[in-house]
C-alpha positions in Angstrom: -33.8 76.6 97.8 -31.6 78.1 100.7 -31.7 81.3 102.6 -28.2 81.7 100.7 -29.9 81.4 97.3 -32.1 84.3 98.1 -29.7 86.7 99.7 -27.7 86.1 96.3 -30.7 86.9 94.3 -31.2 90.0 96.4 -27.8 91.2 95.9 -28.1 90.9 92.2 -31.3 92.8 92.3 -30.0 95.7 94.4 -27.2 96.2 92.0 -29.7 96.0 89.0 -32.1 98.6 90.9 -29.3 101.0 91.3 -28.1 100.7 87.7 -29.3 103.7 85.8 -32.6 103.1 83.5 -36.1 104.1 82.9 -37.3 102.8 86.2 -34.8 104.5 88.3 -35.0 107.7 86.4 -39.0 107.6 86.6 -38.8 107.1 90.3 -36.3 109.8 90.8 -38.3 112.5 89.0 -41.8 111.4 90.2 -40.4 111.7 93.8 -38.8 115.0 93.1 -41.6 116.6 91.2 -44.4 115.3 93.0 -43.4 114.4 96.5 -43.3 111.5 98.7 -46.8 109.9 98.1 -46.6 109.9 94.3 -43.0 108.8 94.7 -43.8 105.8 96.6 -46.8 105.0 94.5 -44.6 104.8 91.4 -42.2 102.6 93.3 -45.1 100.1 94.1 -46.1 100.2 90.4 -42.5 99.5 89.3 -42.0 96.9 91.8 -45.3 95.1 91.2 -44.4 94.9 87.4 -40.9 93.8 88.0 -41.8 91.0 90.4 -44.4 89.9 87.6 -41.6 89.5 85.1 -39.6 87.6 87.7 -42.7 85.2 88.2 -43.1 85.0 84.3 -39.4 84.0 84.2 -39.9 81.3 86.8 -43.0 79.9 84.8 -41.1 79.6 81.5 -42.2 83.0 79.6 -38.6 83.2 78.2 -39.4 79.9 76.1 -42.7 81.7 75.1 -40.8 84.5 73.6 -38.4 82.2 71.9 -41.3 80.4 70.4 -43.1 83.4 69.3 -40.6 86.5 68.9 -43.3 88.6 67.6 -44.9 88.7 71.2 -41.3 90.1 72.5 -41.2 92.6 69.8 -44.8 93.8 70.1 -44.3 94.2 73.9 -40.9 96.1 73.5 -42.5 98.5 70.9 -45.2 99.4 73.2 -43.0 99.9 76.2 -40.6 102.2 73.9 -43.6 104.1 72.7 -44.9 104.6 76.4 -41.3 105.8 77.4 -41.3 108.2 74.6 -44.9 109.4 75.6 -43.9 110.1 79.3 -40.7 111.9 78.1 -43.1 114.2 75.9 -45.2 114.6 78.5 -42.5 115.7 81.0 -41.0 118.0 78.6 -44.1 119.8 77.9 -44.7 120.4 81.8 -41.2 121.5 82.2 -42.2 125.3 82.4 -45.7 124.6 84.1 -46.4 126.7 87.3 -45.0 124.8 90.4 -48.4 124.7 92.0 -49.8 122.8 88.9 -46.6 120.7 88.2 -46.5 119.4 92.1 -49.8 117.8 91.7 -50.1 114.0 90.4 -52.8 111.4 91.6 -51.1 108.6 93.3 -53.0 106.2 91.2 -51.5 107.7 88.1 -48.1 107.5 89.4 -48.5 103.7 90.3 -50.1 103.1 86.8 -47.1 104.9 85.1 -44.8 103.0 87.2 -46.2 99.7 86.4 -46.5 100.3 82.6 -42.9 101.4 82.4 -41.6 98.1 83.9 -44.3 96.1 82.0 -43.1 97.6 78.8 -39.7 96.3 79.2 -39.6 92.6 78.3 -35.8 92.5 78.7 -36.8 92.3 82.2 -37.9 88.7 81.9 -34.8 87.7 80.0 -32.6 89.3 82.7 -34.6 87.5 85.4 -34.4 84.3 83.7 -30.7 84.3 83.3 -30.2 85.5 87.1 -32.8 82.7 88.4 -31.1 80.0 86.4 -27.5 80.8 88.0 -28.9 81.5 91.6 -31.5 79.1 92.3 -31.6 75.3 91.8 -33.9 73.6 89.2 -37.4 71.9 90.3 -38.7 74.9 92.5 -41.8 74.3 94.1 -44.9 76.4 93.9 -44.3 77.8 97.4 -40.7 78.5 96.6 -41.9 80.4 93.5 -44.3 82.3 95.3 -41.7 83.3 98.1 -39.1 84.3 95.4 -41.7 86.7 93.6 -42.8 88.1 97.0 -39.3 88.6 98.0 -38.7 90.6 94.8 -41.7 92.6 95.3 -40.7 93.5 98.8 -37.2 94.4 98.1 -38.3 96.8 95.1 -40.9 98.3 97.4 -38.5 99.0 100.1 -36.1 100.6 97.6 -38.4 102.8 96.0 -40.1 103.7 99.3 -36.6 104.7 100.7 -35.8 106.6 97.4 -39.0 108.6 97.6 -38.6 109.5 101.2 -34.9 110.7 100.6 -35.7 112.6 97.6 -39.0 114.2 99.0 -37.2 116.0 101.6 -36.9 119.9 101.8 -33.5 120.2 100.5 -33.9 117.9 97.5 -37.1 119.7 96.8 -35.7 123.0 96.8 -33.2 122.2 94.5 -35.8 120.6 92.1 -38.1 123.6 92.4 -35.1 125.9 91.7 -34.1 124.3 88.6 -37.3 122.7 87.3 -37.3 123.5 83.8 -33.6 122.2 83.4 -34.1 119.2 85.5 -37.4 118.1 83.7 -35.8 118.7 80.2 -33.1 116.7 81.1 -35.2 113.8 82.3 -37.5 114.1 79.4 -34.6 113.7 77.0 -33.0 110.8 78.9 -36.4 108.9 79.1 -36.8 109.5 75.4 -33.4 108.4 74.6 -34.1 105.1 76.8 -37.4 104.7 74.7 -35.5 105.1 71.5 -32.9 102.7 72.4 -35.5 100.0 73.4 -37.1 100.7 69.9 -34.0 100.3 68.0 -32.2 97.9 70.1 -32.0 94.2 68.7 
């Protein structure tokens, strides 16, 4: 494995992070609604789970899903159900008073982020396809650990920067001024993504 391989992987990862999906939407809404600390904690959870899927792909979990498709289906259904639950919770809190709505324990934000990415087994299939193209065969244990740690670091830097940007006074003022509409739009999108994961074959 060369430094160029790692850079190529990071370029693909950056494009994936910027594409709309449940992780990006959850990170956006958490930072806007609950502030910098919760936004960073949510990103840490998202990044840890995403890096875990990369490690799983490197260790051959894709083959396990091929042999036991029920495991993939069970994980996908659980992830879809959790996304729909988050959507319902967000919708219900849309009209909550601002003081109440802007409190969220960082531990809870971390767990929610981790579960959202753990509940998307497509991540391991995406990671496997990228890894096959980018990295040579026969990676050592040290190289596998380096790729996994690199993935986690990239996600943490991305989501931390995202949280700092979106938790600033201008973004917060816009959010607080249109909170019911923004929360309901986020809830509808999260719910739609959950339903898509639920029904997608």
